[in-house]
N, C-alpha and C positions, 0 to 999 in steps of 0.2 A: 133248023138244024144248026145254024151258026150259034144261036144262043145256048143250045145244049153243049156244044163243044167249049164255048166260053165258060159256061157254068162248071163243066167238068174240070177245065183248066184251073178255074178259080178255087174250086174245092181241093184239088190236088195241091195247088200252091199253098193254100191255107193249112192243110194237113202237114205238108213238108215244113212250113214255117213253125207250126206248133211243135212238131217233133224236134226241130233244131233249137227252139227256144227252151225246151226242157233239158236242163243240164243233167247228164247221167252221172254226175258226181266224180267221174274219173279224172277230169281236169286235164292233167298232163298225160300224154300217151307213153311216157317213160316207163321202162321195165320196172324200176324200183317202186314207182307209184302203184302200178298194177299188182306187183308182188305183195306190197303192204296191204292192199285192199283184199287180195285173195286170202292172205293169212287171217285178217280180221273177220272175213266172211266165214271161213272154215271154223274159227273159234266160236263164232256166234251160232253156227249151225250145230256144232257138236254140243254146245251148252243147251240149246233149245231142243234138239232131237238127238239124244245120246245114242240111239240105234244106228245113226249114220256112221259112227266110228267103226262098227262092224262091217258095214258096206264098204267103207274106205279101205279097211284092212284086207278085204277079199277081192277088191277090184284090181284090174291091171293098170288103171289110170283114172284120173278124175279131171274133168274140165270145170273150172269154177268161174262163174260170171257174177262178180260182186254186185253189180247194179245194172239192170236193164231198164231203160225208159221206153214205155209204150204209150203212144197217143193216137187218137183218131177222131176225125169228124168226116164221116162218109168214107174217106180214104184214110188209112192209118199205117203206122209202121212202128218198128222198135229198133233200138240199137244199144249195144253194150260191148265192153271189152273185158277179157279175162285171160286166164292162163291154164295150160294143161300141165298137170303134175303126174309124174310117174314116181311113186314112192314120195319122199320128201322134196324132190327136186322139180323145179319148173323146167320143162323141156321145150315148150312153144307158147306163143301168145296168139290169141284169136279174137276176132270180132264176131258178134252175133247180130244179124239183121233180119228183119222180116217186113213184109208189106201186106196190106189187106184192103179190101174194098167191100162195102156193104153197109148195112144199118149198124152204125157204131158212133159213139161219142164218148169222150172222156180221156183220161190219162192215168197211168199208174207206173209205179216202179216196183221192181222185185229183184230178188237174187235167185239164182238157180245153179245147181251142181248136177253134172252128168257123170254117172259112175259107169265106166266101161268094165263090165264084169268078165269079159273074155279077152285074151290077147288078140284074137281075130277081130273083134269089134273095135278095139283100140287101133290096130293096124289099118283097118279099113278107114277109120276116121282120119288118121294121120296121113294116109296116102291120097286121100281125096282132095282135089283142088278147091272144093266148096261143098262140104257135107251138109245135107239138109235133114233136120229132125223130122221124122215121119211117124206113121202109125205104129212102127216097131218099137218106139220108145215107151217104156212102162213107167208110170208115175207111182212113187211111194207117197202115200197120203197120210197126213197127221190128223187124228181125231182129237188129240190133246197134245200139250207140249211135252209130255213125258214119253209117249209111245209113238213109234213110227210103224205104220202097218206095212209090212212087206210080206205078202202071202206067198204061197209056193209058186204061183205063176210069175210074180214079180222077181222072186229070188232066182229064177231060172232064165230071166231075160238077159240078153247081151248088153243092153243099155237101160239104166234106171235113172230117172230124173227126180230130183227133189226141188220143188219150187217153194220159196218161203220169203218172209219179210215184205209181203205185199202192202203197199200204201197207195192211195189215190182214189179216184172216183170212177174206176172201171172195174167191173166184176170179172173174176176169173183170170187166169193166166195160162196160156197154152204155149208149148214150144213147137207144135206141129207147123212145119213150113219155115221154121227159123233156119237160116243158112249161116254156117260157121266157116269163117275164112281165116287162114293163117295170116298174121300181120307181123311186121317188124316194128316194135315200139320205139 
């Protein structure tokens, strides 16, 4: 029994160290740095997926996470920082974290944007001390770089996620279970 708990501790420490060693590229937690990265991420998303401009114009607000680093070896986790925008203005800053356990190995980085399509969804997000992405988040999927598929179900969803810019050795990216917490940069 002791060797199992030592093994579990060692794997947890290795996963934590691996995640900490992966720079998420944000560098400084300063608001100006986050804002610059958010602007760059939005420009890249709009260029690659022009349909997201329409989503942004119809949304009550958008949360932009410029770079999330996810790593795992048995145990895993992810971390990133970003900003919530209402119209052209940043209104709050957030961190995104998640943890997982199970059969997993690898690391990846990606960007994601949450579109809050109703004022109620945005208000719920902003009033929550730690909002967690769940099964109610709909994903807009890209089949090619010019079109973004947003079917009638997706367009009626209160929160739509766009995940893009994936790099690394881990397949797929999901936001389910990711906790968003307001930060002061």
